C-alpha positions as CSV (number, residue, x, y, z in Angstrom):
1,M,114.4,-65.4,-70.6
2,D,114.0,-61.8,-69.6
3,N,112.4,-59.8,-72.4
4,N,112.6,-56.5,-70.5
5,K,114.8,-53.8,-72.1
6,P,117.7,-52.5,-70.0
7,G,116.5,-49.8,-67.7
8,T,112.8,-50.9,-67.8
9,Q,110.7,-52.6,-65.2
10,A,107.7,-54.8,-65.7
11,V,104.6,-53.6,-64.0
12,E,101.7,-55.8,-63.2
13,M,98.2,-54.3,-63.8
14,T,94.7,-55.4,-63.5
15,A,92.4,-55.3,-66.5
16,E,90.8,-52.1,-65.3
17,E,94.2,-50.5,-64.7
18,Y,95.4,-51.5,-68.2
19,A,92.2,-50.1,-69.8
20,A,92.8,-46.8,-67.9
21,Y,96.4,-46.7,-69.0
22,Q,95.4,-47.3,-72.7
23,A,92.8,-44.5,-72.4
24,F,95.5,-42.2,-70.9
25,K,97.8,-43.0,-73.8
26,A,95.1,-42.3,-76.4
27,E,94.2,-39.0,-74.7
28,Q,97.9,-38.0,-74.7
29,A,98.2,-38.9,-78.4
30,K,95.1,-36.8,-79.2
31,K,96.5,-33.8,-77.3
32,E,99.8,-34.1,-79.1
33,A,98.0,-34.3,-82.5
34,E,95.9,-31.2,-81.6
35,A,99.0,-29.3,-80.5
36,R,100.8,-30.2,-83.8
37,I,97.8,-29.0,-85.9
38,E,97.6,-25.8,-83.9
39,A,101.4,-25.3,-84.4
40,L,100.9,-25.9,-88.2
41,R,97.9,-23.5,-88.3
42,S,99.9,-20.8,-86.5
43,S,102.9,-21.4,-88.9
44,Y,100.5,-21.2,-91.9
45,T,98.9,-18.0,-90.7
46,D,102.3,-16.3,-90.1
47,M,103.6,-17.5,-93.5
48,A,100.4,-16.2,-95.3
49,E,100.8,-12.9,-93.5
50,S,104.4,-12.6,-94.6
51,F,103.5,-13.7,-98.2
52,I,100.7,-11.0,-98.4
53,N,102.9,-8.2,-97.2
54,K,105.9,-9.1,-99.5
55,T,103.6,-9.6,-102.5
56,I,101.9,-6.2,-102.0
57,K,105.3,-4.5,-101.5
58,K,106.7,-6.1,-104.7
59,L,103.7,-5.4,-106.9
60,T,102.6,-1.9,-105.8
61,P,105.4,-0.2,-107.7
62,L,104.7,-2.3,-110.7
63,S,101.0,-1.3,-110.6
64,E,101.8,2.3,-110.2
65,N,104.2,2.1,-113.1
66,I,101.6,0.4,-115.3
67,R,99.1,3.1,-114.4
68,R,101.5,5.9,-115.3
69,K,102.5,4.3,-118.6
70,K,98.9,3.8,-119.5
71,E,98.1,7.5,-118.8
72,E,101.0,8.4,-121.0
73,V,99.8,6.2,-123.9
74,L,96.3,7.5,-123.6
75,E,97.5,11.1,-123.6
76,E,99.4,10.5,-126.8
77,F,96.5,8.6,-128.2
78,S,94.2,11.5,-127.5
79,A,96.3,13.8,-129.7
80,L,96.5,11.2,-132.4
81,Q,92.7,10.7,-132.3
82,K,92.1,14.4,-132.7
83,L,94.3,14.5,-135.8
84,K,92.5,11.4,-137.2
85,A,89.1,13.1,-136.7
86,E,90.4,16.2,-138.5
87,L,91.9,14.1,-141.3
88,L,88.7,12.2,-141.8
89,D,86.6,15.3,-141.2
90,I,84.3,13.6,-138.7
91,D,83.1,14.7,-135.2
92,G,85.0,13.1,-132.4
93,K,81.8,11.8,-130.9
94,D,81.2,9.7,-134.1
95,M,84.6,8.0,-133.9
96,P,84.6,4.2,-133.5
97,K,84.9,2.7,-130.0
98,S,88.3,1.1,-130.9
99,H,91.2,2.2,-132.9
100,T,94.0,0.1,-134.4
101,F,97.3,1.6,-135.6
102,T,99.8,-0.5,-137.6
103,N,103.4,0.5,-138.4
104,K,104.7,0.8,-142.0
105,E,106.3,-2.7,-142.0
106,G,103.1,-4.3,-140.7
107,T,105.0,-5.9,-137.9
108,R,103.6,-3.9,-134.9
109,R,100.2,-2.7,-134.0
110,V,98.4,-1.0,-131.1
111,T,94.7,-1.2,-130.5
112,I,93.0,1.2,-128.0
113,G,89.3,1.0,-127.2
114,V,86.8,1.0,-124.5
115,Y,84.7,-1.7,-122.8
116,E,81.1,-0.8,-122.4
117,T,78.4,-2.1,-120.1
118,D,74.7,-2.1,-121.1
119,N,72.8,0.6,-119.3
120,Y,69.4,2.3,-119.8
121,D,67.6,5.4,-118.5
122,D,64.4,5.2,-116.6
123,T,62.1,5.3,-119.7
124,V,63.1,1.7,-120.4
125,E,60.6,0.6,-117.8
126,E,57.8,2.0,-119.9
127,G,58.9,0.1,-123.0
128,I,59.3,-3.1,-120.9
129,A,55.8,-2.7,-119.5
130,I,54.3,-2.2,-123.0
131,V,56.1,-5.3,-124.4
132,K,55.0,-7.4,-121.4
133,E,51.4,-6.2,-121.7
134,Y,51.2,-7.2,-125.3
135,I,53.0,-10.5,-125.0
136,E,51.1,-11.7,-121.9
137,S,47.8,-11.1,-123.9
138,L,49.0,-13.7,-126.4
139,A,49.2,-16.7,-124.1
140,Q,46.4,-18.6,-125.7
141,D,47.8,-21.7,-127.5
142,E,51.0,-23.6,-127.2
143,S,52.9,-21.7,-130.0
144,S,52.0,-18.3,-128.5
145,K,53.0,-19.6,-125.1
146,Q,56.4,-20.4,-126.5
147,L,56.7,-16.9,-127.9
148,V,55.8,-15.5,-124.5
149,K,58.5,-17.6,-122.9
150,M,61.1,-16.5,-125.4
151,V,60.3,-12.8,-125.1
152,M,60.2,-12.9,-121.3
153,S,63.7,-14.5,-121.4
154,L,65.0,-11.7,-123.6
155,L,63.6,-9.2,-121.0
156,A,65.5,-10.9,-118.2
157,R,68.0,-8.6,-116.4
158,S,71.7,-9.2,-116.2
159,A,73.7,-9.4,-113.0
160,N,73.9,-5.6,-112.8
161,G,70.2,-5.2,-113.3
162,A,70.2,-4.0,-117.0
163,L,68.9,-5.6,-120.1
164,K,71.4,-7.0,-122.5
165,A,71.7,-5.1,-125.7
166,S,72.2,-8.3,-127.7
167,R,68.9,-9.6,-126.4
168,V,67.2,-6.3,-127.3
169,V,68.4,-6.8,-130.9
170,R,66.7,-10.2,-131.0
171,L,63.6,-8.6,-129.4
172,H,63.6,-6.0,-132.2
173,K,63.6,-8.8,-134.8
174,L,60.7,-10.5,-133.1
175,A,58.7,-7.3,-133.0
176,D,59.3,-6.6,-136.7
177,E,58.2,-10.2,-137.6
178,S,55.0,-9.8,-135.5
179,G,54.1,-6.6,-137.3
180,N,52.2,-5.5,-134.1
181,P,52.4,-1.7,-133.7
182,R,52.1,-2.0,-129.9
183,F,55.0,-4.6,-129.7
184,I,57.1,-2.5,-132.0
185,E,56.5,0.7,-130.0
186,G,57.5,-1.0,-126.8
187,V,60.8,-2.2,-128.3
188,R,61.4,1.2,-129.8
189,I,61.1,2.8,-126.4
190,I,63.5,0.3,-124.9
191,E,66.1,0.9,-127.7
192,A,65.8,4.7,-127.3
193,A,66.5,4.4,-123.6
194,Y,69.9,2.7,-124.2
195,R,72.7,4.6,-122.5
196,P,75.8,2.4,-122.6
197,A,78.4,3.2,-119.9
198,V,82.1,3.0,-120.4
199,S,83.6,0.6,-117.9
200,R,87.3,0.9,-118.7
201,T,89.8,1.6,-121.5
202,Y,92.0,-1.2,-122.8
203,I,95.3,-1.1,-124.7
204,R,96.5,-4.1,-126.7
205,C,99.9,-4.3,-128.3
206,E,100.8,-7.0,-130.8
207,V,104.0,-7.8,-132.8
208,R,104.8,-10.3,-135.4
209,N,108.3,-11.3,-136.5
210,I,109.8,-12.5,-139.7
211,D,111.3,-16.0,-139.7
212,P,115.0,-15.3,-140.5
213,E,115.3,-18.5,-142.5
214,T,112.1,-18.6,-144.5
215,Q,111.3,-14.9,-144.4
216,V,107.7,-15.8,-143.7
217,V,105.9,-13.4,-141.5
218,K,104.6,-15.0,-138.3
219,D,101.2,-14.6,-136.7
220,W,100.5,-11.7,-134.4
221,E,101.5,-12.2,-130.8
222,A,100.1,-10.0,-128.0
223,L,102.5,-8.4,-125.6
224,P,101.6,-9.7,-122.1
225,L,100.5,-6.6,-120.3
226,G,98.8,-8.2,-117.3
227,M,99.9,-10.6,-114.6
228,T,97.7,-13.4,-115.9
229,E,99.2,-13.1,-119.4
230,S,102.9,-13.1,-118.6
């Protein structure tokens, strides 16, 4: 019985020839797979390029619009803030860092404030040196070594190279508890060197609706003003 397919022809090979043929087929398959991967890679690169350009084109106007609207809100807020300072008879510099305004019905409110980053002037180094000098002189027994370890961790710098204000507050408490004038003086110098820097202004808008059936006022819901919140 002839098992050959129509249009095909049986070829006799030696073992060496058959091995060479199999190696040839494997090499061809490898090249085809590599070509397919290269084609996919090229397609992916082109698609990513198109995606980037389209996304930037779509979102640039939105970003510009958000920036303009934020400037308008802050301009109106500035006038409101001046009136508030006059009404309360306080210096504008003494105003709180955030302000919340709520409508008469208690269903809408806007909060405007600033994010601050911890920052210190150069005199902070003197305070740190004094604290370290005092603390390192205490490393005598196990309990004092633990105190040294704790204080040194509070003096550790953040990613931007500044001390964290929350840690300085804890440091102040430790200094007061110690009663040591040198320790207290060092912490005082650190606190006096504090010069917080404003990183950016934020605006938060919230609304809460009344359930039409129960007339119960719902919880506050923030308006999604960022891409990650929508």
